[in-house]
N, CA, C and O atoms as a CHARMM CRD file, in Angstrom:
* protein
*
  332
    1    1 MET  N    -52.09300 -32.79700  29.21500 PROA 1      0.00000
    2    1 MET  CA   -51.33400 -32.11300  27.99200 PROA 1      0.00000
    3    1 MET  C    -50.45900 -33.31500  26.80700 PROA 1      0.00000
    4    1 MET  O    -50.25300 -34.52600  26.71700 PROA 1      0.00000
    5    2 ALA  N    -50.21600 -32.28300  26.19700 PROA 2      0.00000
    6    2 ALA  CA   -50.20400 -33.17300  24.74300 PROA 2      0.00000
    7    2 ALA  C    -49.50400 -34.05100  24.51000 PROA 2      0.00000
    8    2 ALA  O    -49.93200 -34.99100  23.84000 PROA 2      0.00000
    9    3 LEU  N    -48.56900 -34.04100  24.85100 PROA 3      0.00000
   10    3 LEU  CA   -47.20900 -34.83700  25.05500 PROA 3      0.00000
   11    3 LEU  C    -47.54200 -36.13900  25.39300 PROA 3      0.00000
   12    3 LEU  O    -47.03000 -37.03800  24.72500 PROA 3      0.00000
   13    4 ASP  N    -48.52500 -36.50700  26.57200 PROA 4      0.00000
   14    4 ASP  CA   -49.06300 -37.86000  26.54700 PROA 4      0.00000
   15    4 ASP  C    -49.49000 -38.39200  26.36500 PROA 4      0.00000
   16    4 ASP  O    -49.45300 -39.59400  26.62700 PROA 4      0.00000
   17    5 GLU  N    -50.61500 -37.38700  25.41100 PROA 5      0.00000
   18    5 GLU  CA   -51.89100 -38.47500  24.62700 PROA 5      0.00000
   19    5 GLU  C    -50.90900 -38.19000  23.55800 PROA 5      0.00000
   20    5 GLU  O    -51.75800 -38.31100  22.67500 PROA 5      0.00000
   21    6 LEU  N    -49.72200 -37.88500  22.82400 PROA 6      0.00000
   22    6 LEU  CA   -49.72500 -38.11100  21.66600 PROA 6      0.00000
   23    6 LEU  C    -48.11500 -39.57500  21.53700 PROA 6      0.00000
   24    6 LEU  O    -47.41800 -40.01400  20.62300 PROA 6      0.00000
   25    7 GLY  N    -48.24400 -39.83700  23.21700 PROA 7      0.00000
   26    7 GLY  CA   -47.76500 -41.19300  23.57700 PROA 7      0.00000
   27    7 GLY  C    -48.65800 -42.57300  23.97800 PROA 7      0.00000
   28    7 GLY  O    -48.44600 -43.77400  23.81300 PROA 7      0.00000
   29    8 ARG  N    -49.74700 -41.81200  24.57900 PROA 8      0.00000
   30    8 ARG  CA   -50.61800 -42.93200  24.48400 PROA 8      0.00000
   31    8 ARG  C    -51.08600 -43.41100  22.82300 PROA 8      0.00000
   32    8 ARG  O    -51.53200 -44.50300  22.47200 PROA 8      0.00000
   33    9 LEU  N    -50.83400 -42.29600  22.04800 PROA 9      0.00000
   34    9 LEU  CA   -51.38000 -42.90200  20.53500 PROA 9      0.00000
   35    9 LEU  C    -50.77900 -43.13400  20.23300 PROA 9      0.00000
   36    9 LEU  O    -51.07800 -43.48400  19.09100 PROA 9      0.00000
   37   10 LEU  N    -48.88500 -43.40400  20.55800 PROA 10     0.00000
   38   10 LEU  CA   -47.57700 -44.66000  20.08300 PROA 10     0.00000
   39   10 LEU  C    -47.74200 -45.13300  20.21400 PROA 10     0.00000
   40   10 LEU  O    -47.95600 -45.92500  19.29700 PROA 10     0.00000
   41   11 SER  N    -47.94600 -45.52500  21.51600 PROA 11     0.00000
   42   11 SER  CA   -48.28800 -47.22400  22.46500 PROA 11     0.00000
   43   11 SER  C    -48.78800 -47.94900  21.91400 PROA 11     0.00000
   44   11 SER  O    -48.32500 -48.94300  21.35500 PROA 11     0.00000
   45   12 ALA  N    -50.76600 -47.24800  22.03000 PROA 12     0.00000
   46   12 ALA  CA   -51.10100 -48.15300  20.92700 PROA 12     0.00000
   47   12 ALA  C    -51.45800 -48.52400  19.00500 PROA 12     0.00000
   48   12 ALA  O    -52.17100 -49.09800  18.18100 PROA 12     0.00000
   49   13 ALA  N    -50.60300 -47.88100  19.18900 PROA 13     0.00000
   50   13 ALA  CA   -50.59000 -47.66900  17.38300 PROA 13     0.00000
   51   13 ALA  C    -50.16500 -49.00300  17.12900 PROA 13     0.00000
   52   13 ALA  O    -50.77800 -49.91400  16.57300 PROA 13     0.00000
   53   14 SER  N    -48.07900 -48.96400  18.02500 PROA 14     0.00000
   54   14 SER  CA   -47.83300 -49.87400  18.17600 PROA 14     0.00000
   55   14 SER  C    -48.30300 -51.31600  18.95100 PROA 14     0.00000
   56   14 SER  O    -48.03600 -52.48300  18.66400 PROA 14     0.00000
   57   15 ASP  N    -48.98300 -50.83400  19.87400 PROA 15     0.00000
   58   15 ASP  CA   -49.57100 -52.58000  19.65500 PROA 15     0.00000
   59   15 ASP  C    -50.74200 -52.81600  18.43900 PROA 15     0.00000
   60   15 ASP  O    -50.83800 -54.03600  18.30600 PROA 15     0.00000
   61   16 ALA  N    -51.81200 -52.01800  17.35600 PROA 16     0.00000
   62   16 ALA  CA   -52.27800 -52.56700  16.58900 PROA 16     0.00000
   63   16 ALA  C    -51.31700 -53.07000  15.56200 PROA 16     0.00000
   64   16 ALA  O    -51.55200 -54.11100  14.94800 PROA 16     0.00000
   65   17 CYS  N    -50.01200 -52.20900  15.31500 PROA 17     0.00000
   66   17 CYS  CA   -48.63800 -52.80600  14.56200 PROA 17     0.00000
   67   17 CYS  C    -48.45200 -54.54100  14.65200 PROA 17     0.00000
   68   17 CYS  O    -48.42800 -55.30800  13.69000 PROA 17     0.00000
   69   18 THR  N    -48.32100 -54.92500  16.22000 PROA 18     0.00000
   70   18 THR  CA   -47.80400 -55.88800  16.96400 PROA 18     0.00000
   71   18 THR  C    -48.35300 -56.61300  16.26300 PROA 18     0.00000
   72   18 THR  O    -47.76600 -57.47600  15.61000 PROA 18     0.00000
   73   19 ALA  N    -49.96100 -56.36600  16.23900 PROA 19     0.00000
   74   19 ALA  CA   -50.97600 -58.05300  16.06900 PROA 19     0.00000
   75   19 ALA  C    -51.43400 -58.31900  14.96200 PROA 19     0.00000
   76   19 ALA  O    -51.83700 -59.41200  14.56600 PROA 19     0.00000
   77   20 TYR  N    -51.37400 -56.89600  14.16900 PROA 20     0.00000
   78   20 TYR  CA   -51.51900 -56.44200  12.05000 PROA 20     0.00000
   79   20 TYR  C    -49.84300 -57.86700  11.70000 PROA 20     0.00000
   80   20 TYR  O    -49.79600 -58.75000  10.84400 PROA 20     0.00000
   81   21 GLY  N    -48.95400 -57.55700  12.58600 PROA 21     0.00000
   82   21 GLY  CA   -47.37800 -58.72100  11.93800 PROA 21     0.00000
   83   21 GLY  C    -48.04000 -59.62500  12.88300 PROA 21     0.00000
   84   21 GLY  O    -47.53400 -60.66100  12.45400 PROA 21     0.00000
   85   22 THR  N    -48.94400 -60.09600  14.04400 PROA 22     0.00000
   86   22 THR  CA   -49.66500 -61.87900  14.11500 PROA 22     0.00000
   87   22 THR  C    -49.90700 -62.14300  13.46200 PROA 22     0.00000
   88   22 THR  O    -49.18000 -62.99000  12.94200 PROA 22     0.00000
   89   23 ILE  N    -51.04200 -61.79000  12.80500 PROA 23     0.00000
   90   23 ILE  CA   -51.97200 -61.67200  12.81800 PROA 23     0.00000
   91   23 ILE  C    -51.29200 -62.15600  10.77800 PROA 23     0.00000
   92   23 ILE  O    -51.95700 -63.08700  10.32400 PROA 23     0.00000
   93   24 MET  N    -50.31900 -61.68100   9.89600 PROA 24     0.00000
   94   24 MET  CA   -49.82300 -62.09600   9.84900 PROA 24     0.00000
   95   24 MET  C    -49.04200 -63.66100   9.18800 PROA 24     0.00000
   96   24 MET  O    -48.75500 -64.27200   8.15900 PROA 24     0.00000
   97   25 ALA  N    -49.00000 -63.68500  10.42900 PROA 25     0.00000
   98   25 ALA  CA   -47.82500 -64.17900   9.88100 PROA 25     0.00000
   99   25 ALA  C    -47.48700 -65.43100  10.69500 PROA 25     0.00000
  100   25 ALA  O    -46.44800 -66.08900  10.66600 PROA 25     0.00000
  101   26 HSD  N    -49.11500 -65.70400  11.77200 PROA 26     0.00000
  102   26 HSD  CA   -49.74800 -66.82300  11.95600 PROA 26     0.00000
  103   26 HSD  C    -51.34600 -67.10200  11.86000 PROA 26     0.00000
  104   26 HSD  O    -52.00500 -68.05400  12.27600 PROA 26     0.00000
  105   27 GLY  N    -51.77300 -65.79700  11.08300 PROA 27     0.00000
  106   27 GLY  CA   -53.00000 -66.83100  10.55800 PROA 27     0.00000
  107   27 GLY  C    -54.81000 -65.55800  10.98100 PROA 27     0.00000
  108   27 GLY  O    -55.19500 -65.40200  12.13900 PROA 27     0.00000
  109   28 ASP  N    -55.54600 -64.88700   9.74100 PROA 28     0.00000
  110   28 ASP  CA   -56.36500 -64.41500  11.27000 PROA 28     0.00000
  111   28 ASP  C    -56.92400 -65.31100  11.62600 PROA 28     0.00000
  112   28 ASP  O    -57.20500 -66.24100  10.87000 PROA 28     0.00000
  113   29 ASP  N    -57.23000 -65.27800  12.84200 PROA 29     0.00000
  114   29 ASP  CA   -58.24400 -66.15300  14.37600 PROA 29     0.00000
  115   29 ASP  C    -58.43300 -65.09800  15.09200 PROA 29     0.00000
  116   29 ASP  O    -57.52400 -64.27300  15.18800 PROA 29     0.00000
  117   30 ASP  N    -59.51800 -64.93400  15.66700 PROA 30     0.00000
  118   30 ASP  CA   -60.64300 -64.60300  16.46300 PROA 30     0.00000
  119   30 ASP  C    -60.31900 -63.46800  17.40800 PROA 30     0.00000
  120   30 ASP  O    -60.82300 -62.35800  17.58300 PROA 30     0.00000
  121   31 GLU  N    -58.82100 -64.43100  18.22400 PROA 31     0.00000
  122   31 GLU  CA   -57.99900 -63.16800  19.04500 PROA 31     0.00000
  123   31 GLU  C    -57.11800 -62.42200  18.92200 PROA 31     0.00000
  124   31 GLU  O    -56.66500 -61.71800  19.82500 PROA 31     0.00000
  125   32 GLY  N    -56.63700 -62.47200  17.47500 PROA 32     0.00000
  126   32 GLY  CA   -55.39600 -62.12500  16.79600 PROA 32     0.00000
  127   32 GLY  C    -56.47700 -60.55200  16.09700 PROA 32     0.00000
  128   32 GLY  O    -55.93100 -59.62700  15.49600 PROA 32     0.00000
  129   33 ARG  N    -57.39100 -60.58400  16.26100 PROA 33     0.00000
  130   33 ARG  CA   -58.56100 -59.27400  14.64100 PROA 33     0.00000
  131   33 ARG  C    -58.69900 -58.59100  16.15500 PROA 33     0.00000
  132   33 ARG  O    -58.82700 -57.36800  16.21100 PROA 33     0.00000
  133   34 ASP  N    -58.66800 -59.58500  17.71500 PROA 34     0.00000
  134   34 ASP  CA   -59.85000 -58.42800  18.88500 PROA 34     0.00000
  135   34 ASP  C    -58.37300 -57.62400  19.44200 PROA 34     0.00000
  136   34 ASP  O    -58.15300 -56.58600  20.06600 PROA 34     0.00000
  137   35 ARG  N    -57.54700 -58.67900  18.86500 PROA 35     0.00000
  138   35 ARG  CA   -55.70500 -57.49000  19.99600 PROA 35     0.00000
  139   35 ARG  C    -56.19800 -56.90600  19.16900 PROA 35     0.00000
  140   35 ARG  O    -56.98800 -56.10600  19.67000 PROA 35     0.00000
  141   36 ARG  N    -56.16900 -56.82300  17.63900 PROA 36     0.00000
  142   36 ARG  CA   -56.27900 -55.07600  16.56000 PROA 36     0.00000
  143   36 ARG  C    -56.81600 -55.10000  16.92500 PROA 36     0.00000
  144   36 ARG  O    -56.45500 -54.48500  17.92800 PROA 36     0.00000
  145   37 ASP  N    -58.06400 -55.46700  17.12600 PROA 37     0.00000
  146   37 ASP  CA   -59.37400 -54.25800  16.27100 PROA 37     0.00000
  147   37 ASP  C    -59.46700 -53.10600  18.18600 PROA 37     0.00000
  148   37 ASP  O    -59.93200 -51.96600  18.20900 PROA 37     0.00000
  149   38 THR  N    -58.86700 -53.88800  19.57800 PROA 38     0.00000
  150   38 THR  CA   -58.29200 -53.07100  20.39100 PROA 38     0.00000
  151   38 THR  C    -58.00700 -52.39000  20.60000 PROA 38     0.00000
  152   38 THR  O    -58.54300 -51.43400  21.16000 PROA 38     0.00000
  153   39 ALA  N    -56.10000 -52.69800  19.92700 PROA 39     0.00000
  154   39 ALA  CA   -55.30500 -51.36700  20.09400 PROA 39     0.00000
  155   39 ALA  C    -55.55900 -50.53900  18.79300 PROA 39     0.00000
  156   39 ALA  O    -54.90200 -49.54800  18.47300 PROA 39     0.00000
  157   40 LEU  N    -56.45200 -50.99900  18.18500 PROA 40     0.00000
  158   40 LEU  CA   -57.05000 -49.63900  16.33100 PROA 40     0.00000
  159   40 LEU  C    -57.99600 -49.15800  17.13400 PROA 40     0.00000
  160   40 LEU  O    -58.64000 -48.23700  16.63200 PROA 40     0.00000
  161   41 ALA  N    -58.23900 -49.41000  18.00600 PROA 41     0.00000
  162   41 ALA  CA   -59.94200 -48.68800  18.83900 PROA 41     0.00000
  163   41 ALA  C    -59.50900 -47.67400  20.22800 PROA 41     0.00000
  164   41 ALA  O    -60.31400 -46.86300  20.68700 PROA 41     0.00000
  165   42 ASP  N    -58.03200 -47.87900  20.83100 PROA 42     0.00000
  166   42 ASP  CA   -57.62500 -47.81000  21.88700 PROA 42     0.00000
  167   42 ASP  C    -56.52100 -46.12600  20.93100 PROA 42     0.00000
  168   42 ASP  O    -56.21600 -45.00700  21.34300 PROA 42     0.00000
  169   43 ALA  N    -56.28200 -46.88500  19.56100 PROA 43     0.00000
  170   43 ALA  CA   -55.52800 -45.50800  18.81100 PROA 43     0.00000
  171   43 ALA  C    -56.43100 -44.33300  18.26900 PROA 43     0.00000
  172   43 ALA  O    -56.03600 -43.16900  18.20200 PROA 43     0.00000
  173   44 HSD  N    -57.87800 -44.82400  17.83200 PROA 44     0.00000
  174   44 HSD  CA   -58.61600 -43.88600  17.26300 PROA 44     0.00000
  175   44 HSD  C    -58.56400 -43.15400  18.02900 PROA 44     0.00000
  176   44 HSD  O    -58.37300 -41.98000  17.71400 PROA 44     0.00000
  177   45 ARG  N    -58.82000 -43.81000  20.35700 PROA 45     0.00000
  178   45 ARG  CA   -59.64700 -42.83900  20.26100 PROA 45     0.00000
  179   45 ARG  C    -58.32100 -41.43300  21.84400 PROA 45     0.00000
  180   45 ARG  O    -58.50300 -40.40600  22.49800 PROA 45     0.00000
  181   46 ALA  N    -57.07900 -42.55900  21.58200 PROA 46     0.00000
  182   46 ALA  CA   -55.79800 -41.36700  21.50700 PROA 46     0.00000
  183   46 ALA  C    -56.43000 -40.18900  20.35600 PROA 46     0.00000
  184   46 ALA  O    -57.06100 -39.26900  20.87600 PROA 46     0.00000
  185   47 LEU  N    -56.28600 -40.16700  18.74800 PROA 47     0.00000
  186   47 LEU  CA   -55.50000 -39.75600  18.25200 PROA 47     0.00000
  187   47 LEU  C    -56.97800 -38.59400  18.19700 PROA 47     0.00000
  188   47 LEU  O    -56.72900 -37.59200  17.52700 PROA 47     0.00000
  189   48 ALA  N    -57.96300 -38.61600  18.61100 PROA 48     0.00000
  190   48 ALA  CA   -59.38300 -37.97900  18.56100 PROA 48     0.00000
  191   48 ALA  C    -59.07800 -37.36700  19.63300 PROA 48     0.00000
  192   48 ALA  O    -59.60300 -36.25300  19.62300 PROA 48     0.00000
  193   49 SER  N    -58.24100 -37.63300  20.92800 PROA 49     0.00000
  194   49 SER  CA   -58.00100 -36.51300  22.37000 PROA 49     0.00000
  195   49 SER  C    -57.30500 -35.44700  21.83200 PROA 49     0.00000
  196   49 SER  O    -57.67100 -34.30400  22.10400 PROA 49     0.00000
  197   50 LEU  N    -55.48100 -35.82800  20.44200 PROA 50     0.00000
  198   50 LEU  CA   -55.13500 -35.30700  20.96100 PROA 50     0.00000
  199   50 LEU  C    -55.04600 -34.22000  19.63400 PROA 50     0.00000
  200   50 LEU  O    -54.19700 -33.40700  19.26900 PROA 50     0.00000
  201   51 LYS  N    -56.81100 -34.78700  18.94900 PROA 51     0.00000
  202   51 LYS  CA   -56.56500 -33.49300  17.90900 PROA 51     0.00000
  203   51 LYS  C    -56.98000 -32.70700  18.41800 PROA 51     0.00000
  204   51 LYS  O    -56.63600 -31.58300  18.05200 PROA 51     0.00000
  205   52 GLY  N    -58.07200 -32.84800  19.69000 PROA 52     0.00000
  206   52 GLY  CA   -58.25400 -31.67200  20.42000 PROA 52     0.00000
  207   52 GLY  C    -57.45800 -30.50100  21.13200 PROA 52     0.00000
  208   52 GLY  O    -57.65800 -29.28900  21.21000 PROA 52     0.00000
  209   53 ARG  N    -56.28400 -31.51100  21.71600 PROA 53     0.00000
  210   53 ARG  CA   -55.70900 -30.51200  22.63400 PROA 53     0.00000
  211   53 ARG  C    -55.15400 -30.02600  21.69200 PROA 53     0.00000
  212   53 ARG  O    -55.72700 -28.95200  21.50900 PROA 53     0.00000
  213   54 LEU  N    -54.10600 -30.19000  20.70600 PROA 54     0.00000
  214   54 LEU  CA   -53.67200 -28.88300  19.25100 PROA 54     0.00000
  215   54 LEU  C    -54.35700 -27.59500  19.58800 PROA 54     0.00000
  216   54 LEU  O    -53.72700 -26.96200  20.43500 PROA 54     0.00000
  217   55 HSD  N    -55.25400 -27.12300  19.25600 PROA 55     0.00000
  218   55 HSD  CA   -55.88100 -25.36900  20.04300 PROA 55     0.00000
  219   55 HSD  C    -55.15800 -25.28800  21.04500 PROA 55     0.00000
  220   55 HSD  O    -54.97800 -26.08600  21.96500 PROA 55     0.00000
  221   56 GLY  N    -54.54000 -23.80600  20.74600 PROA 56     0.00000
  222   56 GLY  CA   -54.22900 -23.76400  21.57100 PROA 56     0.00000
  223   56 GLY  C    -51.86800 -24.11100  22.33300 PROA 56     0.00000
  224   56 GLY  O    -51.10500 -23.75700  23.23200 PROA 56     0.00000
  225   57 GLN  N    -51.90600 -24.89300  21.21700 PROA 57     0.00000
  226   57 GLN  CA   -50.39300 -25.31900  21.46900 PROA 57     0.00000
  227   57 GLN  C    -49.13200 -23.60900  20.97100 PROA 57     0.00000
  228   57 GLN  O    -49.47100 -22.55400  20.43500 PROA 57     0.00000
  229   58 GLU  N    -47.89500 -24.00800  21.40000 PROA 58     0.00000
  230   58 GLU  CA   -47.20300 -22.77300  20.90900 PROA 58     0.00000
  231   58 GLU  C    -47.60000 -24.08600  19.33900 PROA 58     0.00000
  232   58 GLU  O    -48.04000 -25.18400  18.99700 PROA 58     0.00000
  233   59 PRO  N    -46.75900 -22.29400  18.77900 PROA 59     0.00000
  234   59 PRO  CA   -46.89400 -22.80000  16.83300 PROA 59     0.00000
  235   59 PRO  C    -45.67700 -23.64800  16.64200 PROA 59     0.00000
  236   59 PRO  O    -46.14400 -24.57600  15.98200 PROA 59     0.00000
  237   60 ASP  N    -44.24000 -23.94100  16.83000 PROA 60     0.00000
  238   60 ASP  CA   -43.89300 -24.40300  16.62900 PROA 60     0.00000
  239   60 ASP  C    -43.54800 -26.40900  17.20400 PROA 60     0.00000
  240   60 ASP  O    -43.00600 -27.40400  16.72400 PROA 60     0.00000
  241   61 VAL  N    -44.33200 -25.99300  18.55200 PROA 61     0.00000
  242   61 VAL  CA   -45.19700 -27.82900  19.77600 PROA 61     0.00000
  243   61 VAL  C    -46.28500 -28.14900  18.92300 PROA 61     0.00000
  244   61 VAL  O    -46.21800 -29.31400  18.52900 PROA 61     0.00000
  245   62 GLY  N    -47.72200 -27.21700  18.30700 PROA 62     0.00000
  246   62 GLY  CA   -48.96800 -27.62100  16.96900 PROA 62     0.00000
  247   62 GLY  C    -48.19500 -28.11200  15.79200 PROA 62     0.00000
  248   62 GLY  O    -47.97200 -29.32200  15.78700 PROA 62     0.00000
  249   63 ALA  N    -47.76500 -27.44300  14.84500 PROA 63     0.00000
  250   63 ALA  CA   -45.83600 -27.43000  14.17700 PROA 63     0.00000
  251   63 ALA  C    -46.12600 -29.23300  13.94000 PROA 63     0.00000
  252   63 ALA  O    -46.73600 -29.82000  13.04700 PROA 63     0.00000
  253   64 ALA  N    -45.35400 -29.77900  15.22700 PROA 64     0.00000
  254   64 ALA  CA   -44.82800 -30.77600  15.41800 PROA 64     0.00000
  255   64 ALA  C    -45.47000 -31.49900  15.16600 PROA 64     0.00000
  256   64 ALA  O    -45.56900 -32.27600  14.21600 PROA 64     0.00000
  257   65 ILE  N    -46.20600 -31.23800  16.36600 PROA 65     0.00000
  258   65 ILE  CA   -47.37700 -33.17400  16.97300 PROA 65     0.00000
  259   65 ILE  C    -48.30300 -33.11800  15.77800 PROA 65     0.00000
  260   65 ILE  O    -48.78800 -34.19700  15.43800 PROA 65     0.00000
  261   66 GLY  N    -48.63900 -32.00700  15.06200 PROA 66     0.00000
  262   66 GLY  CA   -49.99600 -31.90700  13.40500 PROA 66     0.00000
  263   66 GLY  C    -49.26200 -32.58600  13.09700 PROA 66     0.00000
  264   66 GLY  O    -49.76900 -33.61200  12.64300 PROA 66     0.00000
  265   67 SER  N    -47.49600 -32.57400  13.08900 PROA 67     0.00000
  266   67 SER  CA   -46.79700 -33.55700  11.64800 PROA 67     0.00000
  267   67 SER  C    -47.31200 -34.87000  11.75700 PROA 67     0.00000
  268   67 SER  O    -48.14200 -35.47100  11.07500 PROA 67     0.00000
  269   68 LEU  N    -46.37500 -35.33000  13.17100 PROA 68     0.00000
  270   68 LEU  CA   -47.05200 -36.09400  13.85100 PROA 68     0.00000
  271   68 LEU  C    -48.35300 -37.30800  13.87000 PROA 68     0.00000
  272   68 LEU  O    -48.54200 -38.50800  13.67400 PROA 68     0.00000
  273   69 VAL  N    -49.05000 -36.07500  14.24800 PROA 69     0.00000
  274   69 VAL  CA   -51.07500 -36.99200  14.08000 PROA 69     0.00000
  275   69 VAL  C    -51.70400 -37.29300  12.86900 PROA 69     0.00000
  276   69 VAL  O    -52.73300 -37.96600  12.80500 PROA 69     0.00000
  277   70 ALA  N    -50.74900 -36.51300  11.28800 PROA 70     0.00000
  278   70 ALA  CA   -51.36800 -36.70800  10.10800 PROA 70     0.00000
  279   70 ALA  C    -50.46100 -38.22900   9.55200 PROA 70     0.00000
  280   70 ALA  O    -50.52000 -38.89100   8.51600 PROA 70     0.00000
  281   71 ASP  N    -49.64000 -38.34600  10.82200 PROA 71     0.00000
  282   71 ASP  CA   -48.77300 -39.57600   9.92400 PROA 71     0.00000
  283   71 ASP  C    -49.05200 -41.28500  10.44400 PROA 71     0.00000
  284   71 ASP  O    -48.99300 -42.44100  10.02400 PROA 71     0.00000
  285   72 CYS  N    -49.46400 -40.30300  11.92500 PROA 72     0.00000
  286   72 CYS  CA   -50.74100 -41.34400  13.00200 PROA 72     0.00000
  287   72 CYS  C    -51.77500 -41.74200  11.86500 PROA 72     0.00000
  288   72 CYS  O    -51.85500 -42.86400  11.36500 PROA 72     0.00000
  289   73 GLN  N    -52.68700 -40.45100  11.48300 PROA 73     0.00000
  290   73 GLN  CA   -53.91900 -41.24500  10.69900 PROA 73     0.00000
  291   73 GLN  C    -53.56000 -41.94300  10.05600 PROA 73     0.00000
  292   73 GLN  O    -54.05000 -43.05100  10.27900 PROA 73     0.00000
  293   74 ALA  N    -52.30100 -41.89600   8.59100 PROA 74     0.00000
  294   74 ALA  CA   -52.38000 -42.11800   7.88100 PROA 74     0.00000
  295   74 ALA  C    -51.88100 -43.71200   8.23000 PROA 74     0.00000
  296   74 ALA  O    -51.79600 -44.55100   7.33300 PROA 74     0.00000
  297   75 LEU  N    -51.60700 -43.97200   9.45800 PROA 75     0.00000
  298   75 LEU  CA   -51.23900 -45.35700   9.85000 PROA 75     0.00000
  299   75 LEU  C    -52.20400 -46.20000  10.05400 PROA 75     0.00000
  300   75 LEU  O    -52.33900 -47.34500   9.62300 PROA 75     0.00000
  301   76 LEU  N    -52.81800 -45.62700  10.68000 PROA 76     0.00000
  302   76 LEU  CA   -54.12600 -46.23700  11.03900 PROA 76     0.00000
  303   76 LEU  C    -55.15500 -46.63500  10.50000 PROA 76     0.00000
  304   76 LEU  O    -55.97900 -47.51600  10.74400 PROA 76     0.00000
  305   77 ASP  N    -54.94400 -45.49200   9.33300 PROA 77     0.00000
  306   77 ASP  CA   -56.18000 -46.19500   7.85200 PROA 77     0.00000
  307   77 ASP  C    -55.62000 -47.25000   7.49700 PROA 77     0.00000
  308   77 ASP  O    -55.98900 -48.42000   7.60300 PROA 77     0.00000
  309   78 ASP  N    -54.38900 -46.64700   6.91800 PROA 78     0.00000
  310   78 ASP  CA   -53.38200 -48.39600   6.96900 PROA 78     0.00000
  311   78 ASP  C    -53.64100 -49.89300   7.59100 PROA 78     0.00000
  312   78 ASP  O    -53.45300 -50.96800   7.02000 PROA 78     0.00000
  313   79 LEU  N    -54.08200 -49.68300   8.80500 PROA 79     0.00000
  314   79 LEU  CA   -53.88400 -50.51700   9.70000 PROA 79     0.00000
  315   79 LEU  C    -55.71400 -51.24200   9.47700 PROA 79     0.00000
  316   79 LEU  O    -56.06300 -52.33900   9.04200 PROA 79     0.00000
  317   80 THR  N    -56.39700 -50.27400   9.90000 PROA 80     0.00000
  318   80 THR  CA   -58.10600 -50.48700   9.12100 PROA 80     0.00000
  319   80 THR  C    -57.95400 -51.25900   8.81600 PROA 80     0.00000
  320   80 THR  O    -57.04900 -51.28200   7.98100 PROA 80     0.00000
  321   81 PRO  N    -58.93900 -53.25000   9.29200 PROA 81     0.00000
  322   81 PRO  CA   -59.13200 -52.79800   7.95900 PROA 81     0.00000
  323   81 PRO  C    -60.28400 -52.79000   7.32100 PROA 81     0.00000
  324   81 PRO  O    -61.19700 -52.59500   8.12400 PROA 81     0.00000
  325   82 GLU  N    -60.78900 -52.96100   5.83200 PROA 82     0.00000
  326   82 GLU  CA   -62.39100 -53.05700   5.05700 PROA 82     0.00000
  327   82 GLU  C    -63.74400 -53.23600   5.61100 PROA 82     0.00000
  328   82 GLU  O    -64.03400 -54.32700   6.10300 PROA 82     0.00000
  329   83 ALA  N    -64.52500 -52.36100   5.58400 PROA 83     0.00000
  330   83 ALA  CA   -65.31300 -53.18500   6.11600 PROA 83     0.00000
  331   83 ALA  C    -65.65400 -54.18800   5.03900 PROA 83     0.00000
  332   83 ALA  O    -66.41800 -55.12200   5.28400 PROA 83     0.00000
Protein backbone atom coordinates (compact mmCIF):
# COMPACT_ATOMS: atom_id res chain seq x y z
CA UNK A 1 0.00 0.00 0.00
CA UNK A 2 1.29 3.46 -0.88
CA UNK A 3 0.66 4.91 2.58
CA UNK A 4 2.75 2.16 4.21
CA UNK A 5 5.61 2.94 1.83
CA UNK A 6 5.21 6.65 2.55
CA UNK A 7 5.61 5.88 6.25
CA UNK A 8 8.83 3.96 5.54
CA UNK A 9 10.11 6.84 3.43
CA UNK A 10 9.38 9.47 6.06
CA UNK A 11 10.88 7.34 8.81
CA UNK A 12 14.09 6.76 6.84
CA UNK A 13 14.26 10.45 5.91
CA UNK A 14 13.90 11.33 9.59
CA UNK A 15 16.75 8.93 10.44
CA UNK A 16 18.90 10.58 7.77
CA UNK A 17 18.13 14.05 9.16
CA UNK A 18 19.03 12.89 12.66
CA UNK A 19 22.32 11.38 11.47
CA UNK A 20 23.12 14.52 9.47
CA UNK A 21 22.37 16.67 12.50
CA UNK A 22 24.72 14.57 14.62
CA UNK A 23 27.46 14.97 12.02
CA UNK A 24 26.94 18.72 12.00
CA UNK A 25 27.00 18.95 15.80
CA UNK A 26 29.81 16.51 16.59
CA UNK A 27 31.91 16.31 13.45
CA UNK A 28 32.16 13.97 10.53
CA UNK A 29 33.29 10.48 11.51
CA UNK A 30 32.92 6.98 10.07
CA UNK A 31 30.05 6.02 12.37
CA UNK A 32 28.05 9.14 11.57
CA UNK A 33 28.63 8.76 7.83
CA UNK A 34 27.61 5.09 7.98
CA UNK A 35 24.39 5.91 9.83
CA UNK A 36 23.60 8.72 7.40
CA UNK A 37 24.42 6.63 4.33
CA UNK A 38 22.36 3.66 5.55
CA UNK A 39 19.37 5.90 6.28
CA UNK A 40 19.70 7.61 2.91
CA UNK A 41 19.89 4.27 1.10
CA UNK A 42 16.74 3.09 2.93
CA UNK A 43 14.99 6.35 2.08
CA UNK A 44 15.94 6.13 -1.60
CA UNK A 45 14.66 2.54 -1.78
CA UNK A 46 11.38 3.56 -0.15
CA UNK A 47 11.11 6.54 -2.49
CA UNK A 48 11.59 4.36 -5.56
CA UNK A 49 9.02 1.87 -4.30
CA UNK A 50 6.53 4.62 -3.51
CA UNK A 51 6.95 6.16 -6.95
CA UNK A 52 6.09 2.76 -8.44
CA UNK A 53 2.95 2.53 -6.33
CA UNK A 54 1.60 5.93 -7.38
CA UNK A 55 0.24 4.50 -10.62
CA UNK A 56 -3.32 3.33 -10.20
CA UNK A 57 -4.08 5.41 -7.11
CA UNK A 58 -7.24 7.46 -6.93
CA UNK A 59 -6.55 10.93 -8.36
CA UNK A 60 -6.80 12.79 -5.05
CA UNK A 61 -4.60 10.26 -3.27
CA UNK A 62 -2.08 10.26 -6.10
CA UNK A 63 -1.90 14.06 -6.11
CA UNK A 64 -1.41 14.31 -2.35
CA UNK A 65 1.19 11.56 -2.21
CA UNK A 66 2.87 12.87 -5.36
CA UNK A 67 3.37 16.24 -3.71
CA UNK A 68 4.95 14.56 -0.67
CA UNK A 69 7.14 12.45 -2.96
CA UNK A 70 8.45 15.60 -4.65
CA UNK A 71 9.22 17.20 -1.30
CA UNK A 72 10.94 14.05 -0.02
CA UNK A 73 12.98 13.81 -3.22
CA UNK A 74 14.17 17.39 -2.69
CA UNK A 75 15.02 16.65 0.94
CA UNK A 76 17.01 13.53 0.03
CA UNK A 77 18.82 15.47 -2.69
CA UNK A 78 19.81 18.07 -0.08
CA UNK A 79 20.96 15.42 2.41
CA UNK A 80 22.95 13.36 -0.09
CA UNK A 81 26.61 14.33 -0.04
CA UNK A 82 28.12 15.35 -3.34
CA UNK A 83 30.60 12.86 -4.72
